[in-house]
C-alpha angles and dihedrals in degrees: 000000000000090000092060102033122059096177104103093198090059090046091051091050091051091049089051090055093049093051098042115122122248115230114214134177115232127208093276091058095252121136116232131179123223129195100198093136093051095046099044092037087223137110136002129275112264108247096021112142090236097047098091091049095046092046090053092050092049095043087052087077091056095046092050092043090051088057097038092054092053096242094127092053099036097047094027086232119149124197121224112188144165114190105313096340113094141159123202108214113207137145113220102353105075099123092049089046091051093049092047090047094052090046092056095043090054091051089049091049092239126144119228118219102236093190091062100033115092141133108255121191108206136235091020089056136029134221136194121235124169095345095311129109107221120195137074120354130182126223112209091190095057094028096227139096127246141175111266147120139261135179109285122250091245091052090054093045090049096055091045090053090050091051090050090053092051092050098043120135091256090065094055089108092068122103112256091235094054094047093049088046091054093045091050091051092051094043091046095052090047094049091046087063100036099051098109126099124348105353103149096097096046092046090052092050091049092045092047090051094047093052092049094048094045092051092050089049091052092050089051089049096050095035097239131154127246090277089057090080087079088073092063104067125175092258089055093050097044105033105024097038098027099233113172115252105216097192091062094052097081087065089063096049109114090224098050118110122217 
C-alpha cells in the first residue's frame, strides 16, 4: 500500500484498521479483545470495513501470478474470487490446479483454510460460494435437472435466526409498525442479494418462518393465548401491516420470464 499511496494520513488510517483489536465472545458469554493481527504483523481483522478491499488488493497478486505462470492456459483453470474467497474452475485438472495453488500460496506467505478447501466434482457434488450453493438443481416445471445455484442452507438459517431475535418476547414493547418496518428492511436486503438462481424454495421457507414468528410476537404483545393466532391472518399481515411477501418477489425481478 505504501508503494502506491503517498498520503501519510491515509496510510496512518489504514494502519489503524490493520492493528485494531477484534472483540469476541467466549463460551462464558464474556467479551474479550484480541490483538493477533498487531502482534503477528499479519492479516486483517475479520469484519473490518477495509478488509475486503485489502484482501482483493493482495489476492490480485495471486490471480495475476496464476495467469503469468501459465496455469490458467495450461490447466484450463479459471479463478473466480471475491476478497479472500475463491474458486478454481477447471475440467480434468483439479489435482494439478490444487497443487499449483498451494505452491503459490506458500510463496506468497498466505495460509490456506484446509476446512474449506476441497475438490468438488459438479454436478455430482455441490459447493457453497458467497452464500450460494452451486450444483445440480431440478426444475419441476420443465421436469429436468440443470446446473445452477440457490441460497445456501446456512444463509437461510442465518436470516431465520435474525428474524427470531427481532421478534423475541423481549421486543414486545415495540410498536407494530416499527417492528414490521425493521423486518421488511432486513428481508428486502436479504432478498436483494439472494435473487439469483432458484430462490423460490428458500423464499417460501423464510416467509413461512417470518409469518410464524410475527404471529407469535403479536400474541405476546396483545397477551393472547395459542388460539389468538387465528386473528392474524395472511391478509392482515401482508395487507394491513405491510409485511413483505417474499414468494411474490421473483415476479418483479427484471430478468424473470413468465
